[in-house]
N, CA, C and O atoms as CSV, one atom per row, in Angstrom:
chain,resi,resn,atom,element,x,y,z
A,1,MET,N,N,30.309,18.088,10.073
A,1,MET,CA,C,31.255,18.127,11.072
A,1,MET,C,C,31.206,19.469,11.901
A,1,MET,O,O,31.285,19.457,13.130
A,2,GLN,N,N,31.077,20.577,11.195
A,2,GLN,CA,C,30.930,21.770,11.879
A,2,GLN,C,C,29.639,21.946,12.636
A,2,GLN,O,O,29.627,22.659,13.639
A,3,LYS,N,N,28.615,21.372,12.237
A,3,LYS,CA,C,27.329,21.420,12.894
A,3,LYS,C,C,27.424,20.607,14.191
A,3,LYS,O,O,26.917,21.054,15.219
A,4,ARG,N,N,28.040,19.460,14.175
A,4,ARG,CA,C,28.277,18.708,15.333
A,4,ARG,C,C,29.107,19.351,16.382
A,4,ARG,O,O,28.826,19.277,17.578
A,5,PHE,N,N,30.191,20.017,15.880
A,5,PHE,CA,C,31.093,20.768,16.882
A,5,PHE,C,C,30.258,21.956,17.504
A,5,PHE,O,O,30.331,22.234,18.701
A,6,GLY,N,N,29.452,22.643,16.599
A,6,GLY,CA,C,28.630,23.796,17.161
A,6,GLY,C,C,27.645,23.178,18.182
A,6,GLY,O,O,27.443,23.795,19.229
A,7,LEU,N,N,27.051,22.066,17.963
A,7,LEU,CA,C,26.064,21.467,18.788
A,7,LEU,C,C,26.747,21.104,20.200
A,7,LEU,O,O,26.175,21.297,21.272
A,8,ILE,N,N,27.945,20.596,20.085
A,8,ILE,CA,C,28.634,20.145,21.307
A,8,ILE,C,C,28.986,21.444,22.011
A,8,ILE,O,O,28.815,21.524,23.228
A,9,LEU,N,N,29.452,22.429,21.339
A,9,LEU,CA,C,29.883,23.651,22.046
A,9,LEU,C,C,28.593,24.387,22.702
A,9,LEU,O,O,28.653,24.872,23.832
A,10,VAL,N,N,27.539,24.427,21.982
A,10,VAL,CA,C,26.301,25.034,22.618
A,10,VAL,C,C,25.815,24.195,23.825
A,10,VAL,O,O,25.386,24.773,24.823
A,11,SER,N,N,25.873,22.816,23.754
A,11,SER,CA,C,25.541,22.016,24.810
A,11,SER,C,C,26.453,22.269,26.128
A,11,SER,O,O,25.987,22.337,27.266
A,12,ALA,N,N,27.700,22.386,25.825
A,12,ALA,CA,C,28.669,22.599,26.934
A,12,ALA,C,C,28.258,23.934,27.556
A,12,ALA,O,O,28.155,24.020,28.779
A,13,VAL,N,N,28.012,25.008,26.736
A,13,VAL,CA,C,27.665,26.281,27.287
A,13,VAL,C,C,26.408,26.256,28.210
A,13,VAL,O,O,26.353,26.856,29.283
A,14,LEU,N,N,25.436,25.524,27.699
A,14,LEU,CA,C,24.137,25.514,28.416
A,14,LEU,C,C,24.203,24.607,29.604
A,14,LEU,O,O,23.484,24.839,30.576
A,15,LEU,N,N,25.036,23.571,29.585
A,15,LEU,CA,C,25.153,22.643,30.780
A,15,LEU,C,C,25.961,23.165,31.804
A,15,LEU,O,O,25.727,22.818,32.962
A,16,SER,N,N,26.936,23.996,31.538
A,16,SER,CA,C,27.783,24.598,32.603
A,16,SER,C,C,27.174,25.921,33.153
A,16,SER,O,O,26.490,26.680,32.467
A,17,SER,N,N,27.474,26.109,34.394
A,17,SER,CA,C,26.946,27.330,35.026
A,17,SER,C,C,27.818,27.901,36.165
A,17,SER,O,O,28.918,27.411,36.420
A,18,CYS,N,N,27.363,28.828,36.767
A,18,CYS,CA,C,28.184,29.388,37.972
A,18,CYS,C,C,27.583,28.708,39.185
A,18,CYS,O,O,26.403,28.364,39.238
A,19,ALA,N,N,28.502,28.529,40.194
A,19,ALA,CA,C,28.094,27.897,41.415
A,19,ALA,C,C,28.719,28.661,42.585
A,19,ALA,O,O,29.772,29.277,42.419
A,20,GLU,N,N,28.106,28.632,43.733
A,20,GLU,CA,C,28.657,29.209,44.919
A,20,GLU,C,C,28.219,28.398,46.200
A,20,GLU,O,O,27.035,28.172,46.452
A,21,HIS,N,N,29.196,28.009,46.931
A,21,HIS,CA,C,29.007,27.347,48.206
A,21,HIS,C,C,29.347,28.271,49.264
A,21,HIS,O,O,30.346,28.983,49.151
A,22,ARG,N,N,28.529,28.327,50.382
A,22,ARG,CA,C,28.862,29.336,51.453
A,22,ARG,C,C,28.800,28.542,52.703
A,22,ARG,O,O,27.935,27.688,52.896
A,23,LEU,N,N,29.807,28.865,53.614
A,23,LEU,CA,C,29.795,28.218,54.838
A,23,LEU,C,C,29.924,29.367,55.874
A,23,LEU,O,O,30.869,30.153,55.812
A,24,VAL,N,N,28.961,29.455,56.827
A,24,VAL,CA,C,28.987,30.468,57.862
A,24,VAL,C,C,28.916,29.814,59.266
A,24,VAL,O,O,28.409,28.708,59.450
A,25,VAL,N,N,29.482,30.607,60.278
A,25,VAL,CA,C,29.387,29.993,61.619
A,25,VAL,C,C,28.085,30.325,62.286
A,25,VAL,O,O,27.376,31.235,61.857
A,26,GLN,N,N,27.768,29.621,63.301
A,26,GLN,CA,C,26.484,29.853,63.955
A,26,GLN,C,C,26.355,31.167,64.623
A,26,GLN,O,O,25.296,31.787,64.531
A,27,ARG,N,N,27.399,31.649,65.314
A,27,ARG,CA,C,27.416,32.966,65.913
A,27,ARG,C,C,28.448,33.824,65.286
A,27,ARG,O,O,29.566,33.889,65.796
A,28,PRO,N,N,28.121,34.549,64.113
A,28,PRO,CA,C,29.090,35.263,63.370
A,28,PRO,C,C,29.716,36.384,64.109
A,28,PRO,O,O,29.026,37.077,64.858
A,29,ASN,N,N,30.943,36.596,63.950
A,29,ASN,CA,C,31.763,37.732,64.616
A,29,ASN,C,C,32.526,38.404,63.563
A,29,ASN,O,O,33.755,38.389,63.626
A,30,PRO,N,N,31.879,39.032,62.534
A,30,PRO,CA,C,32.544,39.669,61.413
A,30,PRO,C,C,33.460,40.789,61.687
A,30,PRO,O,O,34.014,40.889,62.782
A,31,ASP,N,N,33.632,41.606,60.767
A,31,ASP,CA,C,34.514,42.740,60.806
A,31,ASP,C,C,36.028,42.465,60.758
A,31,ASP,O,O,36.862,43.317,61.067
A,32,GLY,N,N,36.322,41.243,60.358
A,32,GLY,CA,C,37.781,40.826,60.228
A,32,GLY,C,C,38.245,41.096,58.792
A,32,GLY,O,O,37.546,41.732,58.004
A,33,GLU,N,N,39.428,40.601,58.482
A,33,GLU,CA,C,40.047,40.805,57.152
A,33,GLU,C,C,39.223,39.972,56.082
A,33,GLU,O,O,38.624,38.950,56.417
A,34,HIS,N,N,39.217,40.406,54.901
A,34,HIS,CA,C,38.567,39.696,53.675
A,34,HIS,C,C,39.611,39.369,52.718
A,34,HIS,O,O,40.429,40.241,52.423
A,35,ALA,N,N,39.674,38.225,52.208
A,35,ALA,CA,C,40.621,37.710,51.282
A,35,ALA,C,C,39.957,36.923,50.209
A,35,ALA,O,O,38.959,36.252,50.473
A,36,ILE,N,N,40.479,36.973,48.970
A,36,ILE,CA,C,40.080,36.100,47.842
A,36,ILE,C,C,41.275,35.390,47.292
A,36,ILE,O,O,42.287,36.004,46.954
A,37,VAL,N,N,41.146,34.039,47.202
A,37,VAL,CA,C,42.225,33.155,46.772
A,37,VAL,C,C,41.702,32.366,45.462
A,37,VAL,O,O,40.595,31.831,45.425
A,38,ASN,N,N,42.563,32.355,44.461
A,38,ASN,CA,C,42.263,31.512,43.311
A,38,ASN,C,C,42.932,30.195,43.518
A,38,ASN,O,O,44.154,30.098,43.620
A,39,SER,N,N,42.081,29.146,43.580
A,39,SER,CA,C,42.605,27.758,43.820
A,39,SER,C,C,42.438,26.888,42.680
A,39,SER,O,O,41.499,27.014,41.893
A,40,LYS,N,N,43.402,25.945,42.573
A,40,LYS,CA,C,43.388,25.004,41.455
A,40,LYS,C,C,43.459,23.629,41.997
A,40,LYS,O,O,44.273,23.358,42.880
A,41,ALA,N,N,42.635,22.737,41.504
A,41,ALA,CA,C,42.655,21.331,41.941
A,41,ALA,C,C,42.930,20.417,40.763
A,41,ALA,O,O,42.374,20.646,39.689
A,42,TYR,N,N,43.771,19.381,40.912
A,42,TYR,CA,C,44.110,18.508,39.879
A,42,TYR,C,C,43.597,17.144,40.208
A,42,TYR,O,O,43.398,16.839,41.384
A,43,LEU,N,N,43.374,16.313,39.238
A,43,LEU,CA,C,42.829,15.000,39.364
A,43,LEU,C,C,43.562,14.161,40.409
A,43,LEU,O,O,42.957,13.494,41.250
A,44,LEU,N,N,44.975,14.228,40.313
A,44,LEU,CA,C,45.727,13.473,41.271
A,44,LEU,C,C,45.785,14.071,42.613
A,44,LEU,O,O,46.117,15.252,42.713
A,45,PRO,N,N,45.488,13.353,43.688
A,45,PRO,CA,C,45.477,13.850,44.976
A,45,PRO,C,C,46.830,14.331,45.501
A,45,PRO,O,O,46.965,15.280,46.274
A,46,ARG,N,N,47.826,13.575,45.001
A,46,ARG,CA,C,49.284,13.918,45.507
A,46,ARG,C,C,49.701,15.236,44.858
A,46,ARG,O,O,49.467,15.507,43.681
A,47,GLY,N,N,50.326,16.021,45.700
A,47,GLY,CA,C,50.909,17.216,45.177
A,47,GLY,C,C,49.831,18.359,45.042
A,47,GLY,O,O,50.095,19.377,44.403
A,48,GLN,N,N,48.605,18.170,45.660
A,48,GLN,CA,C,47.666,19.348,45.576
A,48,GLN,C,C,48.147,20.542,46.373
A,48,GLN,O,O,48.603,20.461,47.513
A,49,PRO,N,N,48.000,21.707,45.644
A,49,PRO,CA,C,48.421,22.923,46.339
A,49,PRO,C,C,47.452,23.211,47.445
A,49,PRO,O,O,46.251,22.992,47.284
A,50,ARG,N,N,47.969,23.731,48.645
A,50,ARG,CA,C,47.138,24.063,49.750
A,50,ARG,C,C,47.056,25.575,49.875
A,50,ARG,O,O,48.012,26.328,49.686
A,51,ASN,N,N,45.830,25.952,50.209
A,51,ASN,CA,C,45.547,27.395,50.410
A,51,ASN,C,C,45.449,27.712,51.925
A,51,ASN,O,O,44.535,27.223,52.590
A,52,VAL,N,N,46.310,28.464,52.435
A,52,VAL,CA,C,46.279,28.782,53.816
A,52,VAL,C,C,45.576,30.160,54.095
A,52,VAL,O,O,45.899,31.181,53.489
A,53,ALA,N,N,44.607,30.119,55.040
A,53,ALA,CA,C,43.986,31.367,55.326
A,53,ALA,C,C,44.903,32.223,56.140
A,53,ALA,O,O,45.439,31.758,57.146
A,54,ASP,N,N,45.108,33.457,55.748
A,54,ASP,CA,C,45.986,34.430,56.394
A,54,ASP,C,C,45.159,35.298,57.318
A,54,ASP,O,O,44.886,36.456,57.002
A,55,CYS,N,N,44.730,34.721,58.529
A,55,CYS,CA,C,43.967,35.430,59.538
A,55,CYS,C,C,44.876,35.647,60.685
A,55,CYS,O,O,45.462,34.689,61.191
A,56,GLN,N,N,45.032,36.908,61.140
A,56,GLN,CA,C,45.921,37.199,62.278
A,56,GLN,C,C,45.270,36.502,63.540
A,56,GLN,O,O,45.969,35.998,64.419
A,57,THR,N,N,44.009,36.505,63.573
A,57,THR,CA,C,43.324,35.973,64.832
A,57,THR,C,C,43.269,34.428,64.705
A,57,THR,O,O,43.037,33.752,65.707
A,58,ASN,N,N,43.468,33.884,63.554
A,58,ASN,CA,C,43.404,32.354,63.344
A,58,ASN,C,C,42.001,31.912,63.486
A,58,ASN,O,O,41.728,30.750,63.790
A,59,LEU,N,N,41.056,32.872,63.260
A,59,LEU,CA,C,39.575,32.524,63.242
A,59,LEU,C,C,38.964,32.890,61.914
A,59,LEU,O,O,39.297,33.917,61.323
A,60,ILE,N,N,38.047,32.025,61.435
A,60,ILE,CA,C,37.397,32.344,60.166
A,60,ILE,C,C,35.929,32.530,60.475
A,60,ILE,O,O,35.361,31.766,61.255
A,61,ASP,N,N,35.305,33.529,59.879
A,61,ASP,CA,C,33.846,33.784,60.137
A,61,ASP,C,C,33.002,33.241,58.992
A,61,ASP,O,O,31.909,32.715,59.202
A,62,GLU,N,N,33.543,33.381,57.738
A,62,GLU,CA,C,32.650,32.935,56.617
A,62,GLU,C,C,33.562,32.471,55.460
A,62,GLU,O,O,34.622,33.052,55.223
A,63,VAL,N,N,33.144,31.451,54.773
A,63,VAL,CA,C,33.919,30.944,53.578
A,63,VAL,C,C,32.959,30.810,52.438
A,63,VAL,O,O,31.858,30.285,52.601
A,64,ARG,N,N,33.368,31.287,51.268
A,64,ARG,CA,C,32.537,31.173,50.027
A,64,ARG,C,C,33.435,30.476,48.956
A,64,ARG,O,O,34.554,30.923,48.708
A,65,VAL,N,N,32.965,29.449,48.368
A,65,VAL,CA,C,33.625,28.799,47.214
A,65,VAL,C,C,32.811,29.014,45.955
A,65,VAL,O,O,31.673,28.555,45.857
A,66,LYS,N,N,33.385,29.703,45.007
A,66,LYS,CA,C,32.684,30.154,43.780
A,66,LYS,C,C,33.387,29.537,42.576
A,66,LYS,O,O,34.611,29.410,42.540
A,67,THR,N,N,32.582,29.162,41.603
A,67,THR,CA,C,32.926,28.692,40.332
A,67,THR,C,C,32.196,29.561,39.185
A,67,THR,O,O,30.966,29.623,39.178
A,68,ASN,N,N,32.886,30.156,38.324
A,68,ASN,CA,C,32.235,30.936,37.344
A,68,ASN,C,C,32.128,30.182,35.961
A,68,ASN,O,O,32.565,29.036,35.856
A,69,PHE,N,N,31.610,30.765,35.024
A,69,PHE,CA,C,31.335,30.027,33.705
A,69,PHE,C,C,32.689,29.548,33.072
A,69,PHE,O,O,32.843,28.413,32.623
A,70,GLY,N,N,33.661,30.528,33.079
A,70,GLY,CA,C,34.981,30.158,32.493
A,70,GLY,C,C,35.671,28.915,33.137
A,70,GLY,O,O,36.250,28.044,32.487
A,71,GLN,N,N,35.540,28.940,34.500
A,71,GLN,CA,C,36.183,27.905,35.333
A,71,GLN,C,C,35.464,26.583,35.087
A,71,GLN,O,O,36.097,25.538,34.936
A,72,SER,N,N,34.101,26.642,35.046
A,72,SER,CA,C,33.370,25.417,34.717
A,72,SER,C,C,33.698,24.904,33.332
A,72,SER,O,O,33.911,23.704,33.161
A,73,LEU,N,N,33.745,25.784,32.328
A,73,LEU,CA,C,34.103,25.413,31.001
A,73,LEU,C,C,35.563,24.758,30.982
A,73,LEU,O,O,35.706,23.741,30.304
A,74,ILE,N,N,36.552,25.228,31.617
A,74,ILE,CA,C,37.863,24.625,31.739
A,74,ILE,C,C,37.782,23.224,32.306
A,74,ILE,O,O,38.398,22.292,31.787
A,75,THR,N,N,37.008,23.082,33.387
A,75,THR,CA,C,36.783,21.801,34.044
A,75,THR,C,C,36.169,20.780,33.047
A,75,THR,O,O,36.625,19.639,32.976
A,76,VAL,N,N,35.194,21.172,32.323
A,76,VAL,CA,C,34.478,20.332,31.407
A,76,VAL,C,C,35.499,19.886,30.216
A,76,VAL,O,O,35.562,18.727,29.807
A,77,LEU,N,N,36.256,20.912,29.737
A,77,LEU,CA,C,37.171,20.638,28.559
A,77,LEU,C,C,38.329,19.769,28.962
A,77,LEU,O,O,38.901,19.068,28.127
A,78,THR,N,N,38.690,19.803,30.244
A,78,THR,CA,C,39.841,18.916,30.695
A,78,THR,C,C,39.292,17.700,31.303
A,78,THR,O,O,40.047,16.959,31.933
A,79,LEU,N,N,38.110,17.440,31.179
A,79,LEU,CA,C,37.375,16.215,31.733
A,79,LEU,C,C,37.564,16.094,33.209
A,79,LEU,O,O,37.597,14.972,33.714
A,80,GLY,N,N,37.695,17.209,33.960
A,80,GLY,CA,C,37.824,17.129,35.377
A,80,GLY,C,C,39.274,17.061,35.864
A,80,GLY,O,O,39.541,17.124,37.064
A,81,PHE,N,N,40.166,16.938,34.954
A,81,PHE,CA,C,41.579,16.742,35.423
A,81,PHE,C,C,42.033,18.033,36.053
A,81,PHE,O,O,42.854,17.956,36.967
A,82,TYR,N,N,41.591,19.214,35.666
A,82,TYR,CA,C,41.937,20.532,36.228
A,82,TYR,C,C,40.679,21.289,36.601
A,82,TYR,O,O,39.825,21.519,35.745
A,83,GLN,N,N,40.551,21.667,37.814
A,83,GLN,CA,C,39.419,22.349,38.328
A,83,GLN,C,C,39.792,23.687,39.035
A,83,GLN,O,O,40.183,23.690,40.203
A,84,PRO,N,N,39.667,24.764,38.333
A,84,PRO,CA,C,39.966,26.080,39.001
A,84,PRO,C,C,38.703,26.564,39.790
A,84,PRO,O,O,37.569,26.236,39.442
A,85,THR,N,N,38.941,27.297,40.782
A,85,THR,CA,C,37.821,27.766,41.568
A,85,THR,C,C,38.310,29.016,42.401
A,85,THR,O,O,39.514,29.225,42.556
A,86,THR,N,N,37.374,29.811,42.912
A,86,THR,CA,C,37.675,30.994,43.702
A,86,THR,C,C,37.195,30.784,45.091
A,86,THR,O,O,36.015,30.498,45.296
A,87,ILE,N,N,38.094,30.920,46.099
A,87,ILE,CA,C,37.707,30.899,47.531
A,87,ILE,C,C,37.707,32.245,48.061
A,87,ILE,O,O,38.652,33.002,47.839
A,88,GLU,N,N,36.642,32.608,48.788
A,88,GLU,CA,C,36.588,33.916,49.381
A,88,GLU,C,C,36.352,33.673,50.881
A,88,GLU,O,O,35.421,32.957,51.249
A,89,TYR,N,N,37.218,34.283,51.775
A,89,TYR,CA,C,36.918,34.053,53.185
A,89,TYR,C,C,36.989,35.346,54.048
A,89,TYR,O,O,37.663,36.309,53.683
A,90,TYR,N,N,36.367,35.339,55.052
A,90,TYR,CA,C,36.295,36.482,55.954
A,90,TYR,C,C,36.843,36.054,57.334
A,90,TYR,O,O,36.348,35.117,57.961
A,91,CYS,N,N,37.894,36.789,57.780
A,91,CYS,CA,C,38.343,36.443,59.161
A,91,CYS,C,C,37.421,37.014,60.246
A,91,CYS,O,O,36.712,37.994,60.017
A,92,ALA,N,N,37.439,36.433,61.340
A,92,ALA,CA,C,36.698,36.906,62.365
A,92,ALA,C,C,37.517,37.726,63.384
A,92,ALA,O,O,38.715,37.473,63.518
A,93,LYS,N,N,36.970,38.619,64.051
A,93,LYS,CA,C,37.716,39.325,65.102
A,93,LYS,C,C,37.726,38.537,66.414
A,93,LYS,O,O,36.834,37.722,66.653
A,94,VAL,N,N,38.655,38.758,67.203
A,94,VAL,CA,C,38.808,38.144,68.446
A,94,VAL,C,C,37.587,38.404,69.357
A,94,VAL,O,O,37.258,39.560,69.626
A,95,PRO,N,N,36.899,37.306,69.844
A,95,PRO,CA,C,35.719,37.532,70.671
A,95,PRO,C,C,36.099,38.208,72.048
A,95,PRO,O,O,37.151,37.933,72.625
A,96,SER,N,N,35.290,38.998,72.476
A,96,SER,CA,C,35.587,39.707,73.750
A,96,SER,C,C,34.742,39.024,74.844
A,96,SER,O,O,33.585,38.662,74.634
A,97,ASP,N,N,35.381,38.865,76.029
A,97,ASP,CA,C,34.634,38.317,77.197
A,97,ASP,C,C,33.935,39.352,78.022
A,97,ASP,O,O,33.174,39.036,78.937
A,98,GLU,N,N,34.198,40.594,77.690
A,98,GLU,CA,C,33.509,41.647,78.512
A,98,GLU,C,C,32.061,41.602,78.168
A,98,GLU,O,O,31.647,41.536,77.010
A,99,GLY,N,N,31.288,41.642,79.264
A,99,GLY,CA,C,29.727,41.747,79.133
A,99,GLY,C,C,29.135,40.411,78.763
A,99,GLY,O,O,27.934,40.371,78.495
A,100,SER,N,N,29.894,39.264,78.719
A,100,SER,CA,C,29.391,38.050,78.249
A,100,SER,C,C,28.729,37.343,79.481
A,100,SER,O,O,29.199,37.419,80.617
A,101,THR,N,N,27.575,36.636,79.148
A,101,THR,CA,C,26.919,35.808,80.148
A,101,THR,C,C,27.290,34.363,79.956
A,101,THR,O,O,26.875,33.525,80.756
A,102,ASP,N,N,28.060,34.023,78.922
A,102,ASP,CA,C,28.442,32.648,78.745
A,102,ASP,C,C,29.464,32.212,79.759
A,102,ASP,O,O,30.306,33.031,80.127
A,103,GLU,N,N,29.458,30.975,80.243
A,103,GLU,CA,C,30.498,30.516,81.125
A,103,GLU,C,C,31.327,29.462,80.468
A,103,GLU,O,O,32.268,28.950,81.075
């Protein structure tokens, strides 16, 4: 029984990994605020918590969604009912019209 549990534990460790998804805009305008939010998702769609980006300009330059080993392990152990993740975003500064050739 202990060998079987050990084999399952080793398999879970080897099958889970870290992941990162990154979304950037075509014409980045960085130098804005940087924020990291820990997000939790549950199997049931009703009552999902929302994460609101706190950008004074109301513009986002880049978004990264990361999952580390511990978060992946929790997701596997709960059979996907609970999925913690880390969301990192960068706010964009307000674009300037000065010197622009765009119309």
